[in-house]
C-alpha positions in Angstrom: 47.3 114.5 123.3 44.8 116.1 125.5 41.5 114.5 126.5 38.7 115.0 124.0 36.8 118.1 125.0 33.2 117.8 126.1 32.4 121.4 126.8 33.6 124.0 124.3 33.1 127.8 123.9 33.6 129.4 120.5 33.5 133.2 120.0 32.7 134.5 116.5 30.7 131.4 115.9 28.1 132.8 113.5 30.1 132.6 110.3 33.5 131.8 108.8 36.0 129.7 110.7 33.9 130.0 113.9 30.9 128.4 112.2 33.1 125.7 110.7 34.7 125.0 114.1 31.2 124.6 115.7 30.2 122.1 113.1 33.5 120.2 113.3 33.2 119.9 117.1 29.5 119.2 117.3 28.8 115.6 118.4 26.7 113.6 120.8 27.8 114.3 124.4 29.4 117.6 123.5 28.1 120.9 124.9 28.8 123.9 122.8 28.7 127.6 123.8 28.4 129.6 120.7 28.9 133.4 120.9 28.5 136.0 118.2 26.8 139.3 117.3 24.6 138.0 114.5 21.8 136.4 116.4 19.9 134.8 113.4 23.0 133.3 111.9 24.2 132.2 115.4 20.9 130.3 116.0 21.1 128.7 112.5 24.6 127.4 113.4 23.2 126.2 116.7 20.4 124.2 115.0 22.9 122.6 112.7 25.1 121.6 115.7 22.1 120.2 117.5 21.2 118.1 114.5 24.6 116.5 114.9 23.8 115.6 118.5 25.4 118.4 120.4 23.9 120.3 123.2 24.0 124.0 122.3 23.7 127.3 124.2 24.0 130.5 122.1 24.8 133.9 123.4 24.5 137.2 121.4 27.5 138.8 123.3 30.1 141.1 121.8 33.6 140.2 122.9 34.4 143.9 123.5 31.8 143.8 126.4 34.1 142.4 129.1 31.4 142.4 131.8 28.8 140.8 129.7 31.2 138.2 128.5 32.3 137.3 132.0 28.7 136.8 133.1 27.9 134.6 130.2 31.0 132.4 130.8 30.2 132.0 134.5 26.7 130.9 133.7 27.8 128.5 131.0 30.6 127.0 133.1 28.3 126.4 136.0 26.2 124.1 133.8 29.0 122.7 131.5 32.5 123.0 133.0 34.6 124.3 130.2 37.3 122.2 128.6 38.2 124.3 125.5 37.9 127.9 124.6 38.3 129.2 121.0 38.8 132.9 121.0 38.0 133.3 117.4 36.0 136.5 117.0 37.5 139.1 114.8 37.1 141.7 112.0 39.4 142.9 109.3 40.2 146.1 107.4 42.5 147.2 104.7 44.1 150.3 103.2 42.1 152.5 100.9 42.9 153.9 97.4 46.3 155.5 96.9 47.6 154.0 100.1 45.2 155.7 102.5 45.4 154.2 106.0 42.3 152.5 107.4 40.0 155.1 108.9 41.1 155.7 112.5 37.6 154.8 113.9 37.7 151.5 111.9 41.2 150.7 113.1 40.2 151.2 116.7 37.1 149.0 116.4 39.3 146.4 114.8 41.9 146.5 117.7 39.1 146.3 120.2 37.6 143.2 118.7 40.8 141.3 117.6 43.1 142.1 120.5 41.0 143.3 123.4 38.3 140.8 122.6 40.8 138.0 122.9 42.0 139.4 126.3 38.4 139.7 127.5 37.7 136.1 126.5 40.8 134.8 128.3 39.9 136.8 131.4 36.3 135.5 131.3 37.4 131.9 131.1 40.7 131.5 132.8 39.6 131.4 136.5 37.4 128.3 135.8 40.2 126.5 134.0 42.7 127.3 136.7 40.4 126.1 139.4 40.3 122.7 137.7 43.9 122.6 136.6 43.1 121.7 133.0 41.8 123.1 129.8 42.9 124.4 126.4 42.6 127.9 124.9 43.0 128.6 121.2 43.8 132.2 120.3 43.0 133.3 116.8 46.0 135.1 115.3 47.1 135.0 111.7 50.1 134.4 109.5 50.1 138.2 109.1 51.4 138.2 112.7 54.7 136.8 111.4 55.3 139.7 109.0 53.1 142.9 108.9 51.3 143.3 105.6 51.2 146.8 104.2 47.8 146.1 102.8 46.4 145.6 106.3 48.4 147.5 108.9 45.9 147.6 111.8 44.9 143.9 111.2 48.5 142.8 111.2 49.2 144.7 114.4 46.2 143.1 116.2 47.2 139.6 115.2 50.9 140.2 116.1 49.6 141.3 119.6 47.5 138.1 119.9 50.5 136.0 118.9 52.8 137.6 121.5 50.1 137.3 124.2 49.5 133.7 123.4 53.2 132.8 123.5 53.5 134.5 126.9 50.4 132.8 128.3 51.6 129.4 127.1 54.7 129.6 129.2 52.8 131.1 132.1 50.0 128.5 132.3 51.8 125.3 131.2 52.8 124.4 134.8 49.1 124.6 135.8 48.0 122.1 133.2 46.4 124.6 130.8 47.4 124.6 127.2 47.5 127.6 124.9 47.6 127.3 121.1 48.2 130.3 118.9 46.2 129.7 115.7 47.8 131.3 112.6 45.7 130.7 109.5 46.7 131.9 106.1 43.9 132.7 103.6 40.7 130.8 104.4 37.6 131.0 102.1 35.3 133.1 104.4 33.4 136.3 104.1 36.2 138.1 106.0 38.8 136.9 103.5 36.6 138.2 100.7 37.5 141.7 101.9 41.2 141.2 101.2 42.0 143.5 98.2 44.6 141.3 96.4 45.4 137.7 95.4 45.0 135.2 98.2 47.7 132.5 97.7 47.2 129.0 99.2 43.6 129.6 100.2 41.8 126.7 101.8 38.2 126.0 102.8 36.8 126.9 106.3 36.1 123.3 106.9 39.7 122.2 106.3 40.9 125.0 108.5 38.6 123.9 111.3 39.9 120.3 111.0 43.5 121.5 111.3 42.7 123.8 114.2 40.9 121.0 116.2 43.8 118.6 115.5 46.4 121.1 116.5 44.6 122.0 119.7 44.0 118.4 120.5 47.7 117.8 120.5 48.4 121.0 122.4 50.5 122.5 119.6 52.0 125.9 120.4 51.3 127.2 116.9 48.5 125.8 114.7 49.7 127.5 111.5 48.7 126.7 107.9 49.4 126.3 105.1 52.9 125.2 106.2 54.6 126.4 103.1 53.2 129.9 103.5 54.2 130.1 107.1 57.7 128.9 106.3 58.0 131.5 103.7 56.9 134.3 106.0 59.3 133.1 108.7 62.2 133.1 106.2 61.3 136.7 105.3 62.2 137.7 108.8 65.8 136.6 108.4 66.2 138.4 105.1 67.0 142.1 104.8 63.7 143.9 105.2 63.7 145.5 101.7 64.4 142.1 100.2 61.5 140.5 102.1 59.2 143.3 100.9 60.3 142.6 97.3 59.2 139.0 97.6 55.9 140.1 99.2 55.3 142.3 96.2 56.0 139.3 93.9 53.2 137.5 95.7 50.8 140.4 95.3 50.8 141.0 99.1 52.1 144.5 99.0 50.7 147.6 97.3 52.1 148.2 93.9 54.6 151.1 93.6 
């Protein structure tokens, strides 16, 4: 179990899981750095966290802006040496009618936010954690990283990239006292999940997801994945012949109908 964090940065904190994480972690003696693109919603979350006793600094910074992100992290760390970073910011997209791929421009924006944004966040924070020889970073992947979903090709690719990156970083940084947790949620009741075009099995609340993430990071779990039954099912698909796995995904409504 790692020491309870006192200084935490959360990207994508203005809504969804990021908002729930901020509220879960807000407490007296805790300094929160909340980053997002929706300034009014971000400030609303900040006020709610302050009401719970936390000290809050918000930043309207896009995670695709590597230089701006690095400057913000430097300023925040100077005042509140960072213990935890939650690289949570992300977007989604899905296929169109008749199996049309996501628009190329939309897919590139998605990859920039979900994958490059995670890298930018790690690069902005890591030098400070390395200098102190401690810290925990949570990288927001998805259960879609374990088996690409035909309904969301670009999203699946971005989350698979985050998963592989996090696995590599965990082995690289463990000897330095820095933990990496790859966060792999299933369906969580958020505005982003509302865009998924099919049934969402096993969906849980953002508040429950946040509690699971905080507990998993607190014990330095390599994977914080939930629900467990959904993750087990997707991992089992990878040992089945590919077409058989696709058949079961269709039964669950997670593949386009033929």
